[in-house]
C-alpha positions, 0 to 999 in steps of 0.5 A: 500499500505504499507505505499507506496505513490500513485503517481498521475501523470498529465496525470491521471487527468480528467476534468481540461479544463473544469474548465476554464467553471466552475472557474468563476461560482465559483469566487463569492464563494471565501471568503465563510468561510473566517469571521473564519480566524482571521489571515488572512492566508487562503489558501484554499478557497472555490473555489478552495475548489470545484474545487478540488470536481469537480476534484476528480468526473471527475478521475476515480485514485482520490478515497480518501481526499488524492488523493484529497491533492495529485491532489492539487501538481500538477502543472496541476491543481494550474495554473487553480485553483489558489492554493498552494498545499493543507494540509490534515490538510486544506482539512479536515476542510473544510468540517465545514468552507464551509458551504452550506446553505451560498451560497443559490441563 
């Protein structure tokens, strides 16, 4: 797009209404990966990351990591998920920080 930032509007994001049902199940994942955070300044937690990934799956307009980052900037998403806008660096790092093997049932 020649460096032009593709806009994602709140209307474009699908599935936010389902987060009300899923987020209580994800809450137990909130502290996963925080043991690496010695400074105590982690802004993106695993439960929030999982919610953003679900919105990626529900919303065809969100088709990249940058799209997930843009969705995290929308108030419609921030309120129910309880997060601030996620940086591309945090989202990129999250693949290594949030180890799925620690969440075995």
